[in-house]
C-alpha positions as CSV (number, residue, x, y, z in Angstrom):
1,M,162.8,-8.5,-14.8
2,T,165.7,-6.1,-14.3
3,L,165.0,-2.3,-14.6
4,T,167.7,0.2,-15.3
5,T,166.4,3.1,-13.2
6,S,163.4,3.2,-10.8
7,L,161.9,5.8,-8.5
8,V,160.5,5.0,-4.9
9,W,157.8,7.2,-3.8
10,F,157.7,7.4,0.0
11,R,154.3,8.5,1.5
12,R,153.0,6.8,4.7
13,D,156.2,4.9,5.3
14,L,159.0,7.2,6.4
15,R,161.6,4.7,7.2
16,A,164.7,3.1,5.4
17,F,164.2,-0.4,6.7
18,D,161.8,-3.1,6.3
19,H,160.1,-1.2,3.5
20,A,158.4,-3.3,0.9
21,A,158.5,-0.9,-1.9
22,L,162.1,0.1,-1.5
23,H,163.2,-3.5,-1.1
24,H,161.5,-4.7,-4.4
25,A,162.9,-1.7,-6.3
26,L,166.4,-2.5,-5.0
27,R,166.0,-6.0,-6.1
28,Q,164.8,-5.2,-9.6
29,S,166.8,-2.2,-10.5
30,Q,170.3,-1.1,-11.2
31,A,169.7,2.5,-9.8
32,V,167.0,3.5,-7.4
33,H,166.2,7.2,-6.7
34,C,164.0,8.1,-3.6
35,V,161.3,11.0,-3.4
36,F,158.8,12.4,-1.0
37,V,156.2,14.9,-2.1
38,Y,154.9,17.5,0.1
39,D,151.3,17.0,-1.6
40,S,149.7,20.5,-2.2
41,A,146.5,18.6,-2.7
42,I,146.6,17.7,0.9
43,L,148.7,20.5,2.5
44,D,146.6,23.2,1.2
45,S,143.6,22.5,3.5
46,L,145.5,22.3,6.7
47,P,145.9,25.0,9.1
48,R,149.3,26.9,8.8
49,R,150.4,25.4,12.2
50,D,150.1,21.6,12.0
51,R,151.9,19.3,14.1
52,R,151.6,16.4,11.6
53,V,153.7,18.8,9.1
54,D,156.1,19.4,11.7
55,F,156.3,15.5,12.4
56,I,156.7,14.7,8.7
57,H,159.2,17.5,8.4
58,A,161.5,16.1,11.3
59,S,161.1,12.6,10.1
60,L,162.0,13.5,6.6
61,A,165.4,15.0,7.9
62,E,166.3,11.5,9.6
63,L,165.1,9.5,6.6
64,A,167.2,11.7,4.3
65,S,170.2,11.1,6.6
66,E,169.7,7.4,6.7
67,L,169.6,7.3,2.9
68,H,172.6,9.2,2.6
69,Q,174.5,7.0,4.8
70,L,173.4,4.1,2.6
71,G,174.7,5.9,-0.4
72,G,171.6,7.3,-1.7
73,D,169.6,10.6,-1.6
74,L,166.2,11.6,-0.8
75,I,164.4,14.2,-3.4
76,V,161.9,16.3,-1.8
77,L,159.3,18.1,-3.7
78,H,156.3,20.5,-2.9
79,D,153.9,20.0,-5.6
80,D,150.8,18.2,-6.7
81,A,151.9,14.6,-6.4
82,A,149.6,13.4,-9.1
83,T,151.5,15.3,-11.8
84,A,154.9,15.6,-10.0
85,I,155.7,12.0,-9.7
86,P,155.1,11.2,-13.5
87,R,157.1,14.4,-14.3
88,L,160.0,13.5,-12.0
89,A,160.0,9.8,-13.4
90,A,160.4,11.4,-16.9
91,E,163.1,13.7,-15.9
92,L,165.0,10.7,-14.2
93,K,164.4,8.6,-17.2
94,A,163.0,6.0,-14.7
95,D,161.6,2.8,-16.1
96,A,159.1,2.4,-13.2
97,V,157.8,4.0,-9.9
98,F,157.5,1.8,-6.8
99,A,155.4,2.8,-3.9
100,N,153.3,1.1,-0.9
101,H,149.6,0.7,-1.0
102,D,147.4,3.4,0.4
103,Y,143.8,2.5,1.1
104,E,142.0,5.7,1.4
105,P,139.7,6.7,-1.5
106,Q,141.4,9.9,-2.6
107,A,144.8,8.2,-2.3
108,I,143.4,5.2,-4.6
109,A,142.2,7.7,-7.2
110,R,145.5,9.6,-7.1
111,D,147.5,6.5,-7.6
112,A,145.4,5.5,-10.6
113,M,146.2,8.8,-12.1
114,V,149.8,8.5,-11.7
115,A,149.7,4.8,-12.9
116,D,147.8,5.9,-16.0
117,A,150.2,8.8,-16.6
118,L,153.2,6.5,-16.2
119,T,151.6,3.9,-18.7
120,A,151.0,6.5,-21.2
121,H,154.8,7.2,-21.5
122,A,155.8,3.2,-21.4
123,R,156.7,3.5,-17.6
124,L,155.6,1.0,-14.9
125,W,153.8,1.3,-11.8
126,F,154.3,-1.1,-8.9
127,S,152.7,-1.1,-5.4
128,F,152.8,-3.3,-2.5
129,K,151.4,-4.0,0.9
130,D,153.2,-2.3,3.8
131,Q,151.1,-0.6,6.3
132,V,149.1,-3.5,7.1
133,I,149.6,-7.3,7.8
134,F,146.6,-8.5,5.7
135,E,144.6,-6.2,3.3
136,K,141.7,-6.0,1.2
137,D,140.3,-9.6,0.6
138,E,143.1,-11.6,2.2
139,V,141.0,-12.4,5.2
140,L,137.5,-13.7,4.2
141,T,134.8,-15.6,5.8
142,L,134.3,-19.4,5.0
143,S,131.7,-18.2,2.4
144,G,134.3,-16.0,0.7
145,K,133.0,-12.6,2.0
146,P,134.5,-9.7,3.9
147,Y,134.1,-9.9,7.6
148,T,131.9,-7.2,9.4
149,V,132.4,-8.3,13.0
150,Y,135.7,-7.9,14.5
151,T,136.1,-11.0,16.8
152,P,135.8,-13.6,14.0
153,Y,138.1,-11.4,11.8
154,K,140.6,-11.4,14.4
155,N,140.4,-15.1,15.0
156,A,140.7,-15.6,11.1
157,W,143.6,-13.1,11.0
158,L,145.6,-14.9,13.7
159,K,144.8,-18.3,12.0
160,K,146.2,-17.1,8.7
161,M,149.1,-15.4,10.3
162,R,150.2,-18.6,12.2
163,A,149.7,-20.8,9.0
164,D,152.0,-18.6,7.1
165,P,154.4,-16.7,9.3
166,S,156.3,-15.3,6.3
167,C,153.8,-12.5,6.3
168,L,155.9,-11.0,9.1
169,A,159.1,-11.3,7.4
170,P,161.1,-8.2,7.1
171,Y,161.9,-6.5,3.7
172,D,165.7,-6.2,4.0
173,I,167.4,-3.1,2.5
174,E,171.0,-2.8,3.5
175,P,172.1,-5.9,1.5
176,H,170.9,-4.1,-1.8
177,A,171.8,-0.6,-0.8
178,A,174.6,-0.4,-3.3
179,R,171.8,0.2,-5.9
180,L,170.8,3.5,-4.4
181,A,171.3,6.2,-6.7
182,P,173.8,8.8,-5.4
183,P,172.9,12.3,-5.1
184,R,172.7,14.3,-8.2
185,G,175.3,16.8,-7.3
186,K,175.4,18.4,-3.9
187,P,172.4,17.1,-1.9
188,A,169.8,19.8,-1.8
189,A,168.7,21.1,1.7
190,L,165.2,19.9,2.8
191,P,162.7,22.9,2.3
192,A,161.9,24.7,5.6
193,L,158.5,24.8,7.1
194,E,158.1,28.4,6.0
195,E,158.9,27.5,2.5
196,L,156.0,25.0,2.5
197,G,153.7,27.9,3.8
198,F,153.7,26.5,7.5
199,E,154.6,27.8,10.7
200,P,156.2,25.8,13.6
201,S,153.7,24.2,15.9
202,N,154.3,23.2,19.5
203,L,155.5,19.7,18.6
204,A,159.0,20.4,19.9
205,E,157.6,21.8,23.1
206,L,155.6,18.6,23.6
207,A,158.6,16.6,23.2
208,I,157.0,14.1,20.8
209,P,159.6,11.7,19.5
210,T,159.8,11.9,15.6
211,G,161.4,9.9,13.0
212,M,162.5,6.2,12.9
213,S,164.7,6.7,16.2
214,G,161.7,8.2,18.0
215,G,159.5,5.2,17.0
216,A,162.0,2.8,18.2
217,R,162.4,4.7,21.6
218,L,158.8,4.5,22.1
219,F,158.5,0.6,21.4
220,E,161.5,0.0,23.6
221,D,159.9,2.1,26.4
222,F,156.7,0.2,25.9
223,L,157.8,-3.5,25.8
224,P,158.5,-3.4,29.6
225,R,155.0,-2.1,30.3
226,V,153.2,-4.2,27.9
227,E,152.2,-6.8,30.4
228,K,150.0,-4.2,32.2
229,Y,148.5,-2.9,29.0
230,D,145.2,-4.6,29.4
231,V,144.3,-2.7,32.5
232,A,146.4,0.4,32.2
233,R,145.2,1.3,28.7
234,D,141.8,2.4,30.1
235,F,143.1,5.2,32.6
236,P,144.2,8.4,31.0
237,A,146.4,9.6,33.9
238,L,148.5,6.3,33.6
239,K,151.4,5.7,31.1
240,G,149.5,2.8,29.6
241,P,149.4,3.1,25.8
242,S,152.3,2.6,23.6
243,Y,152.0,6.1,22.0
244,L,153.0,4.6,18.8
245,S,149.8,5.5,16.8
246,L,151.5,8.7,15.2
247,H,154.4,6.5,14.1
248,L,152.1,3.8,12.8
249,R,150.3,6.4,10.8
250,F,153.4,7.7,9.1
251,G,155.3,4.5,8.9
252,T,158.3,5.3,10.9
253,V,158.0,2.2,12.6
254,S,157.4,-1.3,10.8
255,L,154.2,-2.8,11.8
256,R,155.6,-6.3,10.8
257,Y,158.5,-5.8,13.4
258,L,155.8,-4.7,16.3
259,V,153.9,-7.8,15.5
260,R,156.7,-10.1,15.2
261,T,158.2,-8.9,18.5
262,I,154.9,-9.1,20.4
263,I,154.2,-12.7,19.2
264,D,157.8,-13.8,20.0
265,L,157.2,-12.5,23.5
266,M,153.9,-14.2,23.8
267,E,155.5,-17.4,22.6
268,R,158.0,-17.2,25.2
269,G,155.6,-17.0,27.9
270,G,156.0,-13.2,28.3
271,G,153.8,-10.3,27.9
272,G,151.2,-11.3,30.6
273,G,147.7,-10.3,29.9
274,G,148.5,-7.1,28.1
275,A,150.4,-8.4,25.0
276,P,147.5,-10.2,23.4
277,V,145.2,-7.2,24.1
278,W,147.8,-4.8,22.4
279,L,148.1,-7.3,19.4
280,A,144.3,-7.1,19.0
281,E,144.5,-3.4,18.8
282,L,147.0,-3.7,15.9
283,I,144.5,-6.1,14.3
284,W,141.7,-3.5,14.6
285,R,143.8,-1.4,12.3
286,D,143.9,-4.1,9.6
287,F,140.1,-4.6,10.1
288,Y,139.2,-1.0,9.7
289,A,141.5,-0.6,6.7
290,M,139.7,-3.5,5.1
291,I,136.3,-2.3,5.8
292,L,137.2,1.0,4.2
293,V,138.3,-0.7,1.1
294,Q,135.5,-3.0,0.8
295,N,133.0,-0.1,1.7
296,P,134.4,3.1,0.5
297,Q,131.1,4.7,1.2
298,V,131.6,4.7,4.8
299,E,133.8,7.8,4.4
300,H,130.5,9.9,4.1
301,A,127.6,7.4,5.1
302,A,126.7,5.0,7.6
303,F,128.0,1.5,7.2
304,K,124.5,0.4,8.2
305,P,122.3,2.4,5.8
306,A,119.3,2.5,8.2
307,Y,121.3,4.9,10.4
308,D,121.4,7.5,7.8
309,A,117.7,8.1,8.5
310,I,118.4,9.5,12.0
311,A,117.5,13.3,12.3
312,W,120.5,14.9,14.0
313,E,120.2,18.2,15.8
314,T,120.7,21.2,13.6
315,G,120.4,25.0,13.8
316,A,122.1,27.6,15.9
317,L,121.6,25.7,19.2
318,A,123.3,22.7,17.9
319,D,126.1,24.8,16.5
320,E,126.6,26.3,20.0
321,A,126.6,22.9,21.5
322,F,129.1,21.7,18.8
323,A,131.4,24.7,19.5
324,A,131.3,23.9,23.2
325,W,132.1,20.5,22.7
326,C,135.1,21.5,20.5
327,A,136.4,24.0,23.0
328,G,136.1,21.7,25.9
329,R,133.2,23.8,27.6
330,T,130.5,21.2,28.0
331,G,130.5,21.5,31.8
332,Y,131.4,17.6,32.1
333,P,134.9,17.7,33.4
334,L,136.2,14.4,31.8
335,V,134.8,15.4,28.5
336,D,136.2,18.9,28.5
337,A,139.8,17.6,29.7
338,A,139.9,15.1,27.0
339,M,139.1,17.9,24.4
340,A,141.7,20.1,26.0
341,Q,144.3,17.4,25.7
342,L,143.3,17.1,22.0
343,N,143.3,20.8,21.2
344,Q,146.7,21.4,23.2
345,T,148.7,18.4,22.0
346,G,146.8,16.7,19.2
347,Y,146.7,13.5,21.0
348,M,143.6,12.0,22.9
349,H,143.7,8.8,25.0
350,N,141.6,6.0,23.3
351,R,139.0,5.6,26.2
352,L,138.5,9.3,25.9
353,R,138.0,9.2,22.3
354,M,135.0,6.9,23.0
355,V,133.9,9.1,25.8
356,T,134.0,12.3,23.8
357,A,132.4,10.8,20.6
358,C,129.6,9.3,22.5
359,F,128.8,12.5,24.4
360,L,128.7,14.4,21.0
361,I,126.4,11.9,19.4
362,K,124.3,10.7,22.2
363,D,124.2,13.7,24.9
364,L,124.1,16.3,22.2
365,G,122.5,14.7,19.4
366,I,125.0,15.9,16.8
367,D,125.7,14.1,13.6
368,W,128.9,11.8,14.1
369,R,130.4,13.2,11.0
370,R,130.9,16.6,12.4
371,G,133.0,15.1,15.3
372,E,134.9,13.0,12.8
373,A,135.9,15.8,10.8
374,Y,137.0,17.8,14.0
375,F,139.2,14.7,15.0
376,A,140.6,14.5,11.4
377,L,141.8,18.1,11.7
378,H,143.3,17.9,15.0
379,L,144.6,14.3,15.7
380,N,148.3,13.9,15.0
381,D,147.7,10.3,14.3
382,F,144.6,10.9,12.1
383,D,143.9,7.9,9.9
384,L,140.7,7.9,7.7
385,A,140.0,4.2,8.3
386,S,140.5,4.1,12.0
387,N,139.0,7.4,12.8
388,N,135.7,6.6,10.6
389,G,135.6,3.1,12.2
390,G,135.7,4.7,15.7
391,W,133.2,7.4,15.2
392,Q,130.7,4.9,13.5
393,W,131.4,2.4,16.6
394,A,130.3,5.3,18.9
395,S,127.2,6.2,16.8
396,S,126.2,2.5,16.5
397,S,126.1,3.0,12.7
398,G,129.4,1.1,12.0
399,C,130.4,-2.6,11.7
400,D,130.5,-4.4,14.9
401,A,129.5,-1.1,16.7
402,Q,128.2,-0.7,20.1
403,P,124.4,-1.0,20.5
404,Y,122.6,2.3,20.1
405,F,121.1,2.0,23.5
406,R,124.5,1.6,25.1
407,I,125.1,5.4,26.1
408,F,128.2,6.3,28.2
409,N,127.4,8.2,31.2
410,P,130.2,10.9,31.4
411,I,130.0,11.1,35.3
412,T,130.5,7.5,35.9
413,Q,133.2,7.0,33.1
414,S,135.1,9.8,35.1
415,E,134.6,8.3,38.3
416,K,135.8,4.9,37.1
417,F,138.7,5.8,34.8
418,D,140.0,9.0,36.5
419,A,138.9,8.4,40.2
420,S,141.4,10.8,41.8
421,G,140.7,13.4,39.2
422,R,144.4,13.4,38.2
423,F,143.9,13.7,34.4
424,I,141.0,16.2,34.9
425,R,143.4,18.5,37.0
426,R,146.1,18.4,34.5
427,Y,143.9,19.9,31.8
428,L,141.3,21.8,34.0
429,P,143.5,23.5,36.7
430,Q,140.7,25.7,37.5
431,L,139.1,22.7,39.1
432,K,142.0,21.4,41.0
433,A,140.8,22.6,44.5
434,L,137.9,20.3,44.1
435,A,138.0,16.9,46.2
436,D,138.5,13.8,44.3
437,K,134.7,12.9,44.6
438,E,133.5,16.5,43.7
439,I,135.7,17.0,40.5
440,H,133.6,14.8,38.3
441,A,130.5,16.8,38.5
442,P,131.1,20.3,39.9
443,W,127.5,21.6,39.6
444,L,126.4,19.1,42.3
445,V,129.1,20.5,44.7
446,P,127.2,22.7,47.3
447,R,127.5,26.4,46.5
448,M,129.1,27.1,50.1
449,L,131.9,24.6,49.2
450,L,132.4,26.2,45.8
451,D,132.7,29.5,47.4
452,Q,135.2,28.4,49.8
453,K,137.3,27.1,47.1
454,N,136.6,30.3,45.0
455,I,135.1,28.6,42.1
456,V,132.1,30.1,40.4
457,L,130.2,28.0,37.9
458,G,129.7,30.0,34.7
459,R,132.8,32.2,35.4
460,D,135.6,29.6,36.1
461,Y,133.9,26.5,34.5
462,P,130.7,26.2,32.8
463,A,127.5,24.6,34.1
464,P,126.4,21.3,32.1
465,I,125.1,22.4,28.7
466,V,122.7,19.2,28.7
467,Q,121.4,16.9,31.4
468,H,122.7,13.5,30.9
469,D,119.4,11.6,31.9
470,E,117.4,13.8,29.8
471,A,119.6,13.6,26.7
472,R,119.7,9.8,27.2
473,K,115.8,9.5,26.8
474,E,116.0,11.9,23.8
475,T,118.6,9.8,22.2
476,L,116.7,6.5,22.6
477,A,113.8,8.3,21.0
478,R,115.9,9.6,18.1
479,Y,117.1,6.1,17.3
480,E,113.7,4.6,17.2
481,V,113.8,5.6,13.4
482,V,116.4,2.9,12.9
483,K,113.9,0.1,13.7
484,V,111.3,1.8,11.5
485,V,113.6,1.8,8.4
486,K,114.7,-1.8,9.2
487,N,111.3,-3.0,9.4
488,A,109.9,-1.3,6.3
């Protein structure tokens, strides 16, 4: 089928290479327009300074420039996408709209509205897999059911990928770029942040790489380090991670290219012990996306229904404890440094995401959904499927989650993964005078030594808001209801 005019709607795929929807539109159409919509249905609920909006803004500038070099244009709107896309398609007399799949429940509902509106006016809607390698029901158990445990899913994922390596094949753009529709008159300037109702964040000060070029630089920097990833990834003071999660979230990198490159490295005998571990992390993304599609109720409820019977702490004291956790005032340095990192930069090291989540849930007894919502608001790389999966893992309510009796000790986690206190000192400079062995639990340091270092608990740094050993006992008792419900 050859279409006269088509429209490609960019969303979580801000790149002009290896792009499934753009590739298919170019192959099937005589002229292809491109659009991005700053969706007011999403933006209106965000704070006026949001690093993610800054990231999108900078990345769109690069995407628009690349499309112009290819001979096309990028239309940028600020509107309700559900109505703006059908309206633009009508204005352009487009025969079809092409996009890549989005797996979040609200996005699925929005796309259904767009598809219905297009169909009502004899226009077509096409959507393609792009942000994962395998989706929905592509990886199933031998009995034809979705996996709920990660390791067998990973093994099946790898087996399927090896059986059909074409799943990693790139979607070429340049050979078909002549079909990009040229700008309609003089290319319009991209809207400024202020026109969108936002103010600049500290994204530039943090020197976070943006756009396609930023993602490429980060991956090039990571490849020589990947062989040590399996060890280095657990230590927040080390340059261990790839720092690509934000780029994966907004699609400024191609997941297919990342996986293809790592597998090629491994097949050539490179990558050490780190490459397969990093690949496994990418597979986790597919796993959680599949879980969300197969179980959309997890957005608001426990994957394991019995865990919704847990009585979480509520009331003024719980609210005070939650506020202390959010602000990094719990009295546990590793937890507080991690929250400071999140609040100041929008990033949190993966090990620390587990530590802080476990502390909120199992030391403070607060509903995991409150922490999940806080992360959703502040994480630059927020992804509903992965964020929800991580929080339900920490609360033991999710698929393949840690057992409820496994409760991270924030002191031993600190001593093990930030032994020298380097990470803590970066985000809690008021504790920098403490010795390496003292910095993990300042309240255990003799008063005389604290005085010598001019540190006063309660003034310079809070005393612990909870005693871990006591909290652990309360958590074990709190989770007993799960056994009752399961046995009922």
